[in-house]
Backbone bond lengths (Angstrom), bond angles and torsions (degrees), N, CA, C in turn:
res aa  C-N    CA-C-N  psi(-1)  N-CA   C-N-CA  omega(-1)  CA-C   N-CA-C  phi
1 M - - - 1.462 - - 1.527 110.75 -
2 K 1.348 115.60 -38.83 1.451 119.84 -179.43 1.524 110.40 -62.67
3 T 1.375 115.74 -38.53 1.467 120.15 179.97 1.525 110.49 -65.15
4 I 1.341 116.12 -43.00 1.458 121.23 179.87 1.525 110.50 -64.07
5 S 1.316 116.08 -43.42 1.463 120.68 179.68 1.522 111.06 -63.72
6 S 1.332 116.09 -41.47 1.458 120.27 179.07 1.531 111.02 -62.89
7 L 1.355 114.99 -41.47 1.459 119.91 179.61 1.526 110.53 -64.21
8 L 1.328 115.99 -41.63 1.467 120.94 179.87 1.524 110.51 -63.63
9 L 1.339 116.41 -44.54 1.460 120.82 179.38 1.527 111.23 -63.06
10 F 1.333 115.53 -39.88 1.468 119.68 179.01 1.526 110.65 -64.28
11 T 1.342 116.59 -43.21 1.463 121.38 179.17 1.516 111.25 -61.30
12 L 1.337 115.82 -44.41 1.461 120.13 178.67 1.518 111.30 -64.50
13 F 1.340 115.86 -37.26 1.466 120.31 178.95 1.523 110.74 -63.94
14 V 1.345 115.77 -45.88 1.464 120.65 179.84 1.519 110.35 -63.33
15 S 1.336 115.82 -43.71 1.458 120.46 179.84 1.517 110.80 -60.60
16 D 1.329 116.64 -45.91 1.461 121.17 -179.60 1.518 111.40 -65.43
17 A 1.330 116.40 -40.21 1.466 120.62 -179.70 1.523 110.92 -64.03
18 L 1.339 115.34 -42.65 1.456 118.96 -179.80 1.519 111.64 -64.31
19 S 1.358 116.07 -39.65 1.456 119.70 -177.33 1.518 111.31 -69.59
20 Q 1.349 117.93 -26.86 1.453 120.65 -176.68 1.527 113.01 -92.67
21 D 1.324 117.10 -35.90 1.456 120.27 -169.41 1.524 114.79 -90.97
22 I 1.317 118.46 -19.92 1.459 120.97 -175.15 1.525 109.52 -119.36
23 S 1.323 116.39 122.39 1.460 119.95 179.41 1.524 110.32 -77.81
24 A 1.316 115.46 165.57 1.462 120.74 178.78 1.525 111.18 -60.49
25 Y 1.335 116.90 -38.31 1.472 120.80 -179.73 1.528 110.91 -68.60
26 E 1.335 117.09 -37.82 1.464 120.36 177.97 1.524 110.65 -66.58
27 I 1.326 116.53 -37.28 1.465 120.89 178.48 1.523 110.26 -63.22
28 M 1.339 117.20 -46.90 1.455 120.08 -178.75 1.528 111.67 -68.65
29 E 1.322 117.18 -30.33 1.468 119.61 174.40 1.525 109.81 -64.26
30 R 1.320 116.96 -38.09 1.467 120.37 177.79 1.522 110.65 -66.60
31 V 1.323 116.36 -38.65 1.469 120.74 177.66 1.525 110.14 -59.43
32 F 1.329 116.86 -46.04 1.459 121.00 -175.32 1.528 113.12 -81.81
33 S 1.330 117.24 -9.14 1.466 119.87 177.87 1.522 112.55 -97.51
34 I 1.344 117.19 6.09 1.465 121.03 175.96 1.533 109.07 -57.90
35 K 1.315 116.09 137.29 1.467 121.98 -178.81 1.528 110.67 -55.09
36 K 1.343 115.80 128.10 1.462 121.57 -178.62 1.531 109.18 -123.05
37 P 1.326 117.35 145.86 1.469 119.36 177.38 1.520 110.15 -73.01
38 Q 1.319 116.21 154.41 1.470 119.81 178.04 1.518 110.59 -62.43
39 S 1.320 116.14 -33.34 1.462 120.79 177.20 1.528 108.99 -153.92
40 S 1.323 116.33 161.77 1.469 119.28 179.20 1.526 110.21 -160.84
41 I 1.333 113.73 158.42 1.462 121.72 174.61 1.523 107.74 -129.19
42 M 1.331 115.74 131.10 1.470 121.34 176.41 1.521 109.74 -122.92
43 E 1.329 115.74 140.23 1.457 120.90 170.16 1.527 106.29 -106.95
44 I 1.328 115.89 128.46 1.461 120.65 -170.30 1.527 111.22 -128.43
45 R 1.326 114.68 134.53 1.469 122.00 174.78 1.523 107.09 -104.17
46 L 1.313 115.64 125.14 1.459 121.86 -175.31 1.531 109.30 -110.03
47 E 1.333 116.25 125.21 1.461 121.44 177.92 1.525 108.61 -116.89
48 V 1.329 116.31 122.46 1.465 121.97 -178.16 1.524 108.75 -113.72
49 F 1.344 116.51 121.21 1.463 122.44 -178.64 1.526 109.59 -109.76
50 R 1.353 116.47 130.64 1.451 121.72 -179.95 1.530 110.79 -129.03
51 K 1.334 115.76 130.28 1.460 120.89 178.63 1.526 109.64 -81.84
52 K 1.316 115.89 125.23 1.460 123.10 176.24 1.523 107.96 -125.31
53 G 1.333 115.44 89.10 1.460 119.64 -173.95 1.515 109.69 67.98
54 K 1.330 116.60 -121.47 1.462 121.37 178.19 1.522 112.25 -92.19
55 K 1.330 116.49 -4.43 1.454 121.05 -178.54 1.524 111.07 -100.64
56 I 1.317 115.27 156.20 1.457 121.58 176.15 1.526 108.40 -122.19
57 K 1.319 116.17 121.22 1.462 121.04 178.54 1.529 110.02 -96.95
58 K 1.320 115.98 143.47 1.455 121.51 -176.25 1.524 110.35 -126.00
59 K 1.336 114.82 131.31 1.461 121.13 174.13 1.520 109.01 -118.92
60 I 1.320 116.49 143.74 1.461 121.65 -179.56 1.525 109.57 -120.17
61 R 1.321 115.43 133.03 1.448 122.04 175.65 1.529 108.54 -133.43
62 E 1.315 116.09 156.51 1.466 120.53 176.85 1.523 109.16 -133.02
63 F 1.326 115.70 140.41 1.453 119.19 177.01 1.521 110.64 -147.59
64 I 1.330 115.19 163.54 1.460 122.88 177.60 1.521 107.64 -113.26
65 R 1.321 116.41 134.03 1.466 120.75 179.21 1.522 110.32 -116.25
66 Y 1.328 115.53 124.16 1.453 122.65 177.75 1.534 107.85 -105.49
67 E 1.328 117.71 137.85 1.457 121.09 -178.40 1.520 110.56 -140.27
68 K 1.333 115.54 143.09 1.460 120.91 176.98 1.519 109.48 -139.25
69 N 1.341 116.41 130.75 1.459 123.13 177.74 1.525 109.68 -102.15
70 Y 1.340 115.55 145.73 1.458 120.61 -176.92 1.530 110.19 -122.42
71 E 1.322 116.61 137.65 1.463 121.84 176.84 1.521 111.75 -93.89
72 K 1.346 116.81 -22.57 1.455 121.90 -179.55 1.523 109.46 -132.63
73 G 1.347 114.62 165.75 1.451 119.93 175.90 1.516 113.30 94.53
74 K 1.327 116.42 -170.47 1.458 123.36 -174.71 1.516 113.21 -74.07
75 Y 1.345 116.02 -29.26 1.463 119.63 -172.25 1.526 112.34 -108.50
76 R 1.329 114.30 146.88 1.468 121.09 176.91 1.522 110.94 -95.44
77 L 1.344 115.57 -33.77 1.462 119.85 -176.30 1.517 109.76 -156.43
78 K 1.326 115.58 145.14 1.456 121.57 171.26 1.534 107.75 -133.18
79 S 1.335 115.77 143.73 1.460 119.46 178.50 1.522 109.89 -144.51
80 M 1.328 114.81 155.70 1.449 120.67 177.67 1.522 108.79 -142.89
81 A 1.328 116.62 125.72 1.470 121.97 178.32 1.521 108.26 -111.63
82 R 1.340 116.98 129.11 1.464 120.99 -179.20 1.523 110.02 -129.65
83 F 1.330 116.36 124.44 1.463 121.24 -178.39 1.525 110.48 -79.01
84 T 1.339 114.55 138.60 1.468 121.40 -178.07 1.530 113.03 -114.54
85 K 1.339 117.07 -25.14 1.477 122.28 -179.69 1.514 109.15 -147.04
86 P 1.355 116.56 149.61 1.466 129.86 -8.58 1.532 110.82 -76.81
87 D 1.314 116.14 -177.68 1.465 120.74 -175.19 1.525 112.69 -60.65
88 V 1.356 117.50 -29.15 1.459 120.95 -176.54 1.529 112.41 -64.29
89 V 1.335 117.32 -24.31 1.475 120.34 178.88 1.525 112.25 -117.99
90 K 1.326 117.92 1.83 1.458 121.12 -176.74 1.530 110.58 -58.46
91 G 1.335 116.36 130.57 1.452 121.55 179.67 1.517 113.87 94.89
92 T 1.340 117.05 -18.06 1.464 120.22 176.59 1.524 108.92 -62.25
93 S 1.341 117.13 131.49 1.463 120.34 -171.95 1.526 111.28 -139.29
94 L 1.339 114.81 153.33 1.458 121.76 175.47 1.523 108.95 -131.78
95 L 1.332 115.70 124.93 1.462 122.45 179.50 1.521 108.99 -109.60
96 S 1.340 117.22 131.58 1.460 121.79 -179.85 1.524 110.56 -128.86
97 W 1.334 115.66 133.15 1.459 121.98 173.81 1.527 107.75 -119.64
98 V 1.332 117.40 122.77 1.457 121.82 178.54 1.517 108.62 -103.12
99 N 1.331 116.55 115.81 1.458 122.11 179.91 1.529 110.87 -74.88
100 N 1.312 116.58 161.45 1.464 120.86 177.95 1.523 112.78 -65.02
101 N 1.347 116.94 -20.04 1.461 120.02 177.13 1.535 112.18 -83.96
102 G 1.350 116.06 1.80 1.453 120.82 176.58 1.517 114.75 95.63
103 K 1.335 117.78 -15.33 1.464 120.47 -179.26 1.531 110.67 -76.13
104 T 1.331 114.98 145.57 1.461 121.06 -177.33 1.522 111.16 -115.50
105 E 1.328 116.34 133.01 1.457 122.55 173.18 1.526 107.39 -107.40
106 Q 1.353 115.95 137.41 1.462 119.89 -177.54 1.527 111.09 -134.76
107 W 1.339 115.59 144.62 1.450 122.95 173.89 1.525 108.40 -135.08
108 F 1.331 116.70 144.46 1.463 118.48 175.68 1.527 110.12 -127.87
109 F 1.319 114.13 156.55 1.456 121.43 -178.22 1.523 109.19 -129.04
110 L 1.339 115.94 125.70 1.462 122.60 174.40 1.523 107.71 -112.11
111 P 1.345 118.00 119.20 1.468 120.39 -176.57 1.524 114.48 -53.09
112 K 1.336 117.55 -35.72 1.469 119.35 -177.58 1.531 111.88 -69.65
113 L 1.343 116.59 -24.71 1.462 120.03 176.90 1.519 112.07 -86.97
114 K 1.342 116.26 -23.24 1.464 123.71 179.16 1.532 112.55 55.95
115 S 1.320 114.86 35.64 1.469 118.53 179.10 1.526 109.76 -152.12
116 V 1.338 115.47 156.35 1.460 121.98 178.70 1.527 108.77 -94.54
117 K 1.321 117.19 132.89 1.462 121.48 -179.33 1.524 109.85 -124.62
118 K 1.327 116.30 133.22 1.457 120.19 178.10 1.524 109.96 -79.32
119 V 1.331 116.59 139.25 1.455 121.56 176.79 1.522 107.55 -78.37
120 K 1.319 116.71 113.80 1.458 121.87 -178.90 1.528 110.40 -80.64
121 A 1.321 115.52 162.32 1.463 121.02 -177.68 1.524 111.73 -55.66
122 K 1.335 117.68 -40.34 1.460 121.07 -178.11 1.529 112.76 -72.66
123 E 1.346 117.10 -13.05 1.463 121.19 -178.76 1.529 112.63 -96.46
124 R 1.339 117.22 -2.71 1.462 120.61 -177.17 1.524 112.40 -64.72
125 S 1.341 116.82 -20.51 1.468 120.70 -179.03 1.528 112.70 -89.38
126 K 1.331 117.13 -2.13 1.467 120.75 -178.70 1.527 111.75 -79.31
127 S 1.324 115.39 150.94 1.460 121.52 179.29 1.527 110.39 -66.44
128 F 1.327 115.61 139.31 1.456 121.00 175.68 1.514 108.65 -87.35
129 L 1.330 116.97 106.48 1.466 124.81 178.37 1.529 112.35 52.57
130 N 1.343 116.35 44.77 1.466 123.09 176.18 1.527 113.70 60.28
131 T 1.335 116.20 28.69 1.466 120.35 174.00 1.528 108.12 -99.15
132 D 1.324 117.67 -176.98 1.462 121.98 177.63 1.521 111.48 -91.41
133 F 1.322 116.84 7.18 1.459 123.21 171.91 1.524 108.43 -97.12
134 I 1.314 117.60 133.62 1.451 121.08 172.75 1.523 108.10 -101.02
135 Y 1.329 116.67 169.55 1.464 119.92 -177.94 1.523 111.56 -58.48
136 E 1.322 116.42 -36.46 1.465 119.46 179.96 1.527 112.01 -63.60
137 D 1.341 116.78 -32.97 1.473 120.23 179.01 1.520 111.57 -64.27
138 L 1.317 116.85 -24.30 1.463 121.55 -176.41 1.519 112.17 -90.72
139 E 1.340 116.77 2.93 1.452 121.25 175.52 1.524 110.13 -85.53
140 S 1.310 116.30 161.43 1.465 122.00 176.28 1.519 108.76 -103.57
141 R 1.337 116.82 120.09 1.459 120.61 -176.44 1.526 111.03 -99.51
142 E 1.331 115.69 118.54 1.456 121.57 175.37 1.530 109.15 -74.95
143 P 1.339 119.12 150.98 1.467 121.64 179.39 1.525 113.66 -54.73
144 G 1.334 117.75 -32.94 1.455 121.46 -177.56 1.519 114.54 -70.65
145 L 1.338 117.77 -10.92 1.461 121.04 -178.88 1.520 112.57 -83.54
146 D 1.320 117.45 -8.46 1.461 121.17 -175.88 1.528 111.79 -128.68
147 S 1.332 115.48 151.15 1.460 121.42 167.26 1.528 106.38 -88.18
148 L 1.336 116.60 130.29 1.465 120.77 -170.54 1.529 111.89 -123.93
149 I 1.354 115.03 145.65 1.458 120.52 167.86 1.529 107.99 -140.00
150 S 1.318 115.66 152.36 1.463 121.32 177.64 1.526 109.28 -94.29
151 L 1.346 116.06 134.96 1.462 121.32 -178.77 1.525 113.07 -107.76
152 G 1.334 117.16 6.79 1.461 119.57 179.95 1.512 112.62 109.52
153 T 1.328 116.70 -152.26 1.464 121.69 -175.62 1.518 111.64 -130.14
154 E 1.336 114.62 161.34 1.462 121.81 178.17 1.522 108.20 -159.34
155 F 1.330 116.62 148.93 1.455 120.33 177.39 1.525 110.32 -92.32
156 I 1.326 116.45 133.08 1.462 123.03 173.01 1.519 107.44 -126.78
157 D 1.326 115.96 119.73 1.471 121.72 -178.51 1.527 111.66 52.08
158 G 1.348 115.62 39.84 1.455 120.68 176.59 1.512 114.86 80.63
159 Q 1.341 117.58 1.95 1.464 121.75 -178.73 1.527 110.41 -107.99
160 L 1.335 116.19 131.88 1.454 120.77 179.04 1.528 109.71 -71.76
161 C 1.336 116.28 126.69 1.458 121.58 -177.89 1.525 111.26 -124.16
162 K 1.319 115.90 142.40 1.451 122.00 170.33 1.523 107.96 -87.43
163 I 1.335 116.55 141.85 1.463 121.64 179.43 1.525 108.30 -108.61
164 I 1.328 115.67 126.34 1.459 122.13 -178.25 1.526 109.55 -122.22
165 M 1.316 116.35 135.95 1.468 120.96 172.88 1.514 107.75 -103.88
166 A 1.335 117.34 133.14 1.460 122.16 -176.05 1.524 110.81 -128.14
167 W 1.341 115.75 125.52 1.461 122.24 175.90 1.518 108.65 -112.45
168 P 1.341 118.55 124.68 1.472 120.50 -177.79 1.517 112.15 -65.73
169 K 1.331 115.64 138.39 1.466 121.34 176.62 1.528 111.09 -83.47
170 N 1.327 116.09 -25.95 1.455 120.38 179.92 1.529 109.64 -107.15
171 E 1.331 116.92 -177.24 1.466 121.46 -178.55 1.528 110.55 -63.92
172 S 1.327 116.26 134.34 1.462 121.15 -177.33 1.523 110.35 -150.89
173 T 1.325 115.63 155.35 1.461 121.27 173.92 1.521 110.59 -66.72
174 Y 1.329 115.59 -29.73 1.458 120.87 -172.23 1.525 112.38 -102.73
175 F 1.332 114.27 146.67 1.464 120.75 173.35 1.529 109.47 -74.09
176 S 1.339 115.36 -39.75 1.468 120.24 179.27 1.522 110.22 -162.97
177 R 1.335 114.84 169.16 1.463 122.36 174.64 1.529 108.20 -134.23
178 K 1.314 115.95 143.25 1.463 121.88 177.73 1.525 107.22 -115.62
179 L 1.351 116.64 123.15 1.458 121.16 -172.97 1.522 111.38 -118.17
180 W 1.327 115.53 142.26 1.461 122.93 172.77 1.526 107.61 -111.47
181 I 1.339 117.12 124.18 1.464 121.91 -177.49 1.521 109.99 -119.25
182 N 1.321 116.34 124.50 1.460 122.70 178.74 1.525 109.37 -67.09
183 T 1.339 117.28 119.35 1.469 120.50 -177.33 1.517 113.04 -74.58
184 N 1.334 117.65 -8.35 1.456 120.87 178.69 1.526 111.89 -78.42
185 N 1.359 115.75 -37.98 1.468 118.93 -177.94 1.531 112.95 -132.34
186 W 1.345 117.92 2.66 1.454 124.96 178.75 1.519 112.92 60.51
187 A 1.330 115.81 33.41 1.463 121.41 175.85 1.531 109.38 -97.24
188 I 1.327 116.71 140.38 1.462 121.18 175.41 1.525 108.23 -73.64
189 V 1.335 117.26 128.77 1.466 120.82 -178.17 1.528 112.53 -115.71
190 K 1.344 116.70 -11.21 1.461 119.03 -179.90 1.523 109.66 -160.87
191 I 1.340 115.87 141.08 1.470 121.47 175.46 1.527 108.69 -137.98
192 E 1.334 116.34 131.22 1.455 121.87 171.22 1.526 108.22 -107.67
193 F 1.333 116.47 135.93 1.457 122.28 -177.62 1.533 109.09 -110.00
194 Y 1.331 116.92 127.74 1.462 122.12 -176.65 1.522 111.25 -115.71
195 L 1.360 115.53 140.41 1.460 121.52 177.39 1.521 111.51 -92.62
196 N 1.347 116.66 -22.08 1.461 122.22 171.22 1.532 107.51 -151.16
197 E 1.315 117.84 -168.48 1.467 120.22 -174.59 1.521 113.52 -59.23
198 S 1.321 117.48 -31.18 1.464 119.78 -174.17 1.529 115.08 -121.08
199 K 1.336 118.68 -13.20 1.460 121.05 -174.86 1.520 111.75 -93.69
200 K 1.338 114.93 105.70 1.470 119.78 175.99 1.526 108.90 -81.38
201 H 1.317 116.18 126.82 1.463 121.40 -176.22 1.527 112.13 -90.98
202 K 1.338 116.64 -44.19 1.463 119.88 -178.96 1.526 109.93 -163.02
203 T 1.332 114.40 168.17 1.471 121.22 -177.23 1.518 109.84 -133.40
204 L 1.337 115.48 133.05 1.461 121.61 175.63 1.518 108.97 -109.93
205 Q 1.334 116.76 126.98 1.462 121.95 176.64 1.523 108.94 -116.23
206 L 1.346 115.93 131.71 1.458 122.46 -178.84 1.522 108.39 -115.49
207 S 1.336 117.03 126.18 1.468 120.24 -174.18 1.525 111.03 -150.79
208 D 1.341 115.33 -174.12 1.467 122.58 176.91 1.531 111.86 51.53
209 F 1.334 116.36 50.77 1.464 121.10 -174.94 1.532 111.96 -61.84
210 I 1.331 115.03 139.19 1.465 123.32 -178.76 1.527 108.85 -106.42
211 E 1.326 117.23 136.69 1.464 122.28 176.75 1.523 109.65 -114.18
212 R 1.316 116.27 127.25 1.461 122.45 176.23 1.532 108.63 -138.29
213 N 1.318 116.60 116.29 1.473 122.10 175.75 1.530 112.72 54.49
214 G 1.325 116.08 36.60 1.460 119.85 178.36 1.519 114.63 86.29
215 F 1.326 117.97 1.40 1.468 122.71 178.02 1.526 108.97 -107.59
216 Y 1.336 115.73 144.21 1.459 120.92 -177.62 1.524 110.99 -122.18
217 T 1.334 115.49 145.97 1.460 121.33 174.45 1.524 108.46 -150.35
218 P 1.338 118.62 145.75 1.465 119.18 176.81 1.521 110.55 -64.24
219 G 1.322 116.89 135.04 1.456 120.88 179.53 1.514 112.68 -87.79
220 K 1.341 116.25 -13.59 1.460 121.22 -179.48 1.524 109.39 -143.90
221 L 1.325 116.42 129.13 1.460 122.31 175.59 1.518 107.92 -125.43
222 Q 1.319 116.60 117.30 1.464 121.20 -177.73 1.523 110.37 -117.16
223 M 1.338 115.27 117.83 1.462 121.91 177.80 1.531 108.26 -107.28
224 E 1.344 116.51 121.10 1.461 121.22 -178.99 1.520 109.74 -125.41
225 T 1.329 116.17 132.99 1.457 121.39 -178.11 1.524 110.91 -92.05
226 S 1.334 115.17 167.03 1.463 120.42 178.51 1.528 111.60 -67.78
227 E 1.351 117.32 -17.87 1.467 121.28 178.05 1.524 112.39 -83.69
228 G 1.334 117.08 -7.98 1.457 120.43 178.63 1.514 114.56 99.03
229 N 1.335 118.06 -1.92 1.461 120.57 174.93 1.528 108.98 -79.44
230 K 1.318 117.20 155.33 1.462 119.16 178.22 1.522 112.03 -154.12
231 T 1.320 114.07 156.30 1.460 122.81 176.46 1.523 107.56 -130.40
232 I 1.331 116.27 130.95 1.461 121.05 -179.64 1.523 109.37 -119.51
233 M 1.341 115.91 128.76 1.452 122.21 173.19 1.523 109.01 -104.37
234 H 1.310 116.97 122.10 1.463 122.34 175.85 1.534 108.01 -108.28
235 I 1.318 116.75 121.27 1.469 120.21 176.49 1.530 107.27 -82.46
236 T 1.313 117.13 107.85 1.464 121.07 -176.68 1.527 112.31 -90.03
237 S 1.345 116.77 -18.84 1.467 120.70 178.12 1.529 108.49 -153.47
238 Y 1.355 115.69 136.07 1.462 121.18 179.76 1.521 108.24 -136.16
239 R 1.348 116.12 118.15 1.465 121.38 -178.79 1.535 109.28 -126.16
240 P 1.331 117.51 99.55 1.468 120.09 179.05 1.525 112.07 -84.95
241 D 1.328 114.45 158.60 1.469 122.44 179.14 1.519 111.42 49.06
242 I 1.328 114.73 50.84 1.454 120.64 -175.89 1.531 111.93 -88.52
243 G 1.345 117.16 -21.22 1.466 120.33 -178.18 1.519 109.79 85.23
244 L 1.347 116.90 105.87 1.464 120.90 -175.80 1.521 110.42 -126.37
245 N 1.325 114.97 139.67 1.460 121.15 177.39 1.519 110.40 -71.24
246 E 1.322 117.38 138.81 1.468 122.43 -179.13 1.527 111.87 -59.30
247 E 1.309 117.16 -25.88 1.467 121.39 -178.04 1.525 111.70 -60.22
248 I 1.341 117.31 -31.42 1.466 121.65 -178.98 1.522 111.35 -56.54
249 F 1.331 116.95 -29.64 1.459 121.22 -175.02 1.531 112.30 -101.60
250 S 1.312 116.10 28.04 1.458 121.57 178.08 1.525 110.24 -106.17
251 K 1.336 116.16 156.26 1.469 120.53 179.52 1.532 110.78 -66.57
252 S 1.330 117.23 -31.41 1.461 120.67 -179.62 1.531 111.46 -67.57
253 F 1.351 116.50 -29.11 1.460 120.06 -178.81 1.531 111.35 -72.79
254 L 1.329 117.54 -22.78 1.462 120.75 -179.36 1.531 112.50 -57.77
255 V 1.331 116.59 -34.50 1.465 119.87 -175.94 1.517 112.49 -85.04
256 K 1.338 118.09 -2.66 1.466 121.40 178.76 1.523 108.32 -93.86
257 Y 1.294 117.39 108.91 1.477 120.73 -179.37 1.516 111.25 -145.37
């Protein structure tokens, strides 16, 4: 009993210390300072579930995501996602450039249109290929883009997490987001998206983390809406520091499929 009590007291002490000593902004800085590979390739299986009365319909898609991080220059990150299966979406691509100021530029390519289209600000709230992810969800948010407060700690799957509330400073689909960050590795493990102060719209859970050469990425991302629909991303392959040609992240490359 003494051992259990000591462990409980230690846990409470750590929880209290974390809540007092680290601000919400410092926590998010730690999240964004996690070691990242210079480049990476991911193969992803996408499962989309839709409720139709008492039945649930499932669609499967597969895509490859290329990513490159920059230490110098105008951009912090560039990524390109290209769908490979099924044939109805094959070649559909999304290109994202994240500026050092935190703003994201996006373009998508639909083979049937045979042209590249920029994602406009008013289109950021639209569903990405009929999934539960919208274009805004696929952007990278820098800590400076949100007003943040810390709400304390909570355990998720036995891991102590800090809870952060984030309100966007610029135009956004969401009123706020609630984030759970694992204090062991400073990885985000859960996000709730709110449309107003009390209406939760959907929840993203990140789990099954994969480690490759000292780099980590969630192996499973599950987005579930308040209506019961959900989209699951399974990372089937993760190759960091693979070496990628700059051409992959150009608008001209989008039309090559």
